[in-house]
C-alpha positions in Angstrom: 16.4 -40.8 -96.2 14.8 -44.2 -96.1 17.4 -46.9 -96.4 17.1 -50.2 -98.2 16.2 -52.0 -95.0 13.4 -49.5 -94.2 11.9 -50.0 -97.6 11.9 -53.7 -97.1 10.2 -53.2 -93.7 7.5 -50.9 -95.3 6.4 -53.6 -97.7 6.7 -56.6 -95.3 3.6 -58.7 -95.2 1.3 -58.0 -92.2 0.0 -61.3 -90.9 -2.9 -61.8 -88.5 -2.5 -63.8 -85.4 -4.4 -66.7 -87.0 -2.3 -66.9 -90.1 0.5 -69.2 -88.9 2.0 -72.0 -90.8 0.8 -75.4 -89.6 3.5 -77.0 -87.5 5.2 -73.7 -86.6 6.4 -73.4 -83.0 5.9 -70.1 -81.3 7.6 -68.9 -78.1 7.1 -65.6 -76.3 10.0 -63.3 -75.5 11.3 -59.8 -75.5 13.6 -57.6 -77.6 16.8 -56.6 -75.9 19.6 -54.2 -76.9 23.2 -53.6 -75.8 23.1 -50.7 -73.4 26.2 -48.7 -72.4 26.9 -45.9 -69.9 28.8 -43.0 -71.3 30.9 -41.5 -68.5 32.1 -37.9 -68.2 35.6 -37.9 -69.8 36.6 -34.7 -68.1 36.1 -32.7 -64.9 34.1 -29.4 -64.9 30.7 -27.9 -65.4 28.4 -29.5 -68.0 28.4 -26.5 -70.3 26.1 -27.8 -73.0 23.8 -30.8 -73.1 22.6 -31.7 -76.6 21.3 -35.2 -76.0 17.6 -35.8 -75.4 16.1 -38.9 -73.9 14.4 -41.1 -76.5 16.1 -39.5 -79.4 18.3 -41.5 -81.8 21.8 -40.2 -82.5 24.2 -41.2 -85.1 27.8 -42.4 -84.5 29.9 -39.3 -83.9 27.1 -37.0 -83.0 27.9 -34.5 -80.3 26.0 -35.3 -77.1 27.5 -33.0 -74.4 30.3 -30.5 -73.8 32.2 -30.0 -70.6 33.6 -26.6 -69.8 37.1 -26.3 -71.3 37.9 -22.7 -70.1 40.7 -23.7 -67.6 42.2 -26.2 -70.0 42.1 -23.7 -72.9 43.9 -21.1 -70.7 46.6 -23.7 -69.8 47.0 -24.5 -73.5 47.4 -20.8 -74.4 50.1 -20.5 -71.6 52.0 -23.5 -72.9 51.8 -22.2 -76.5 53.2 -18.8 -75.4 56.1 -20.5 -73.6 56.9 -22.6 -76.7 56.9 -19.5 -78.9 59.2 -17.7 -76.5 61.7 -20.7 -76.4 61.6 -20.9 -80.2 62.4 -17.2 -80.5 65.4 -17.6 -78.1 66.6 -20.7 -80.0 66.2 -22.9 -76.9 64.9 -25.9 -78.9 66.2 -28.5 -76.4 63.8 -27.2 -73.8 60.8 -27.3 -76.0 60.1 -31.1 -75.9 58.6 -31.3 -72.4 56.3 -28.4 -73.2 55.3 -30.0 -76.5 54.4 -33.2 -74.7 52.3 -31.1 -72.1 50.6 -29.4 -75.0 49.5 -32.7 -76.6 48.1 -33.9 -73.2 46.1 -30.6 -72.9 44.7 -30.9 -76.4 43.7 -34.5 -75.7 41.9 -33.5 -72.5 40.1 -30.7 -74.4 39.1 -33.2 -77.1 37.6 -35.6 -74.4 35.4 -32.8 -73.1 33.3 -33.1 -76.3 31.4 -36.3 -75.6 30.2 -38.0 -78.8 28.0 -41.1 -79.6 30.2 -44.2 -80.0 27.6 -45.9 -82.2 24.2 -45.2 -83.7 22.1 -45.3 -80.5 19.0 -44.2 -78.7 19.5 -42.0 -75.6 17.6 -43.8 -72.8 18.7 -41.9 -69.7 20.4 -38.6 -68.8 21.7 -38.4 -65.3 22.9 -34.8 -65.1 21.5 -31.4 -66.1 23.2 -28.6 -68.0 25.1 -26.5 -65.5 25.8 -29.3 -63.0 29.4 -30.1 -62.1 30.9 -33.4 -63.3 33.9 -35.4 -62.2 35.8 -37.6 -64.6 34.0 -40.9 -64.7 30.6 -39.6 -63.6 27.9 -41.6 -65.4 26.6 -38.8 -67.7 24.1 -40.8 -69.8 23.1 -44.2 -71.0 22.4 -45.2 -74.6 21.2 -48.3 -76.4 22.7 -49.5 -79.6 20.0 -49.5 -82.3 22.0 -51.1 -85.0 21.9 -54.5 -83.3 19.0 -55.7 -81.3 18.3 -59.2 -79.9 15.3 -61.2 -79.2 15.4 -63.5 -76.2 12.9 -66.4 -75.7 12.8 -69.3 -73.3 12.2 -72.6 -75.2 11.2 -75.8 -73.2 13.4 -78.8 -73.4 10.9 -80.7 -75.3 11.2 -78.3 -78.3 14.9 -77.2 -78.1 16.0 -79.9 -80.5 14.1 -78.2 -83.3 16.4 -75.1 -83.3 20.2 -74.7 -83.4 22.7 -71.8 -83.3 23.0 -70.3 -86.8 19.4 -71.1 -87.8 17.3 -68.5 -89.6 14.1 -67.9 -87.7 11.2 -65.4 -87.7 10.3 -63.0 -85.0 6.7 -61.7 -84.9 5.8 -58.4 -83.3 2.1 -57.8 -82.9 0.6 -54.4 -83.6 -2.4 -52.9 -81.8 -4.8 -54.2 -84.4 -3.6 -57.8 -83.9 -1.6 -57.8 -87.2 2.0 -58.9 -87.0 5.2 -57.6 -88.5 7.6 -60.4 -89.4 11.3 -59.8 -88.7 14.1 -62.1 -89.9 16.6 -63.2 -87.3 19.5 -65.6 -86.8 20.0 -67.7 -83.7 23.2 -66.5 -82.0 23.4 -68.9 -79.1 21.4 -71.3 -77.0 22.2 -71.8 -73.3 24.2 -74.9 -72.5 22.1 -75.9 -69.6 18.3 -75.6 -69.0 16.9 -73.3 -66.3 13.6 -72.9 -64.6 11.6 -70.4 -66.6 11.8 -66.9 -65.1 8.3 -66.3 -63.8 6.8 -64.1 -61.2 4.0 -66.5 -60.7 4.7 -70.2 -60.3 2.0 -72.8 -61.0 1.8 -76.5 -60.6 2.5 -76.8 -64.3 5.5 -74.5 -64.7 7.3 -74.9 -61.4 9.2 -78.0 -62.7 9.5 -76.9 -66.3 13.0 -76.3 -67.6 13.7 -74.0 -70.5 16.7 -73.0 -72.6 17.5 -69.4 -73.3 17.6 -68.7 -77.0 19.2 -65.5 -78.2 18.4 -64.2 -81.7 20.1 -61.3 -83.6 17.5 -59.2 -85.4 18.2 -56.4 -87.9 16.8 -53.1 -86.7 15.9 -50.0 -88.6 15.3 -48.1 -85.3 11.7 -49.1 -84.8 12.4 -51.9 -82.4 13.1 -51.0 -78.8 14.3 -52.9 -75.8 11.5 -54.5 -73.8 9.1 -54.8 -76.7 7.3 -58.3 -76.7 7.2 -60.7 -79.6 7.2 -64.3 -80.6 10.0 -66.6 -81.8 8.8 -68.8 -84.7 10.6 -71.8 -86.1 
């Protein structure tokens, strides 16, 4: 189902590169997202791998299952012991086993690895059938609900923007038209830095820039690494 934000994005005005307001300042940058590694929360064979690289999953979606055979057998054994103690009226001896049962049930629950947030699966490190140890980096995901745009603004222009300001981010399509996204400046680096550049020139080797981080609403279309322009 298309949500309200998606409908807004469908009717957003497509602007050509030349259609910029006079006086606007444009600075190149890239979209970035919060990435997290989901570790294996159990030890055993990767029984089922549901996640696929590049696919968006919703919060709570099942991504992978670790084999619970041994844990399930241990749970059955504890349950049988509890039943026997109850039948014999030995209630005082049941508490340690009840505690052990809760631990086993929690360990079984952790063998079902779920998405912590709505996210895009960006990397899977293990294949179905491989053996995992607790803490193994099973897969990596990128939060698609929140995405950021990072640009480097020269010191001569940094006074024109402040944290909390509403700004625009332009993403150019293949046909040179641009989609405009609204954003809010989260923070600006306290100190200037030399602009990160693989190629230094006489002109940029002494330039100092401030890192400007902008939060942008995302309907799932924006991905980390995509280029754009910060406009204010």
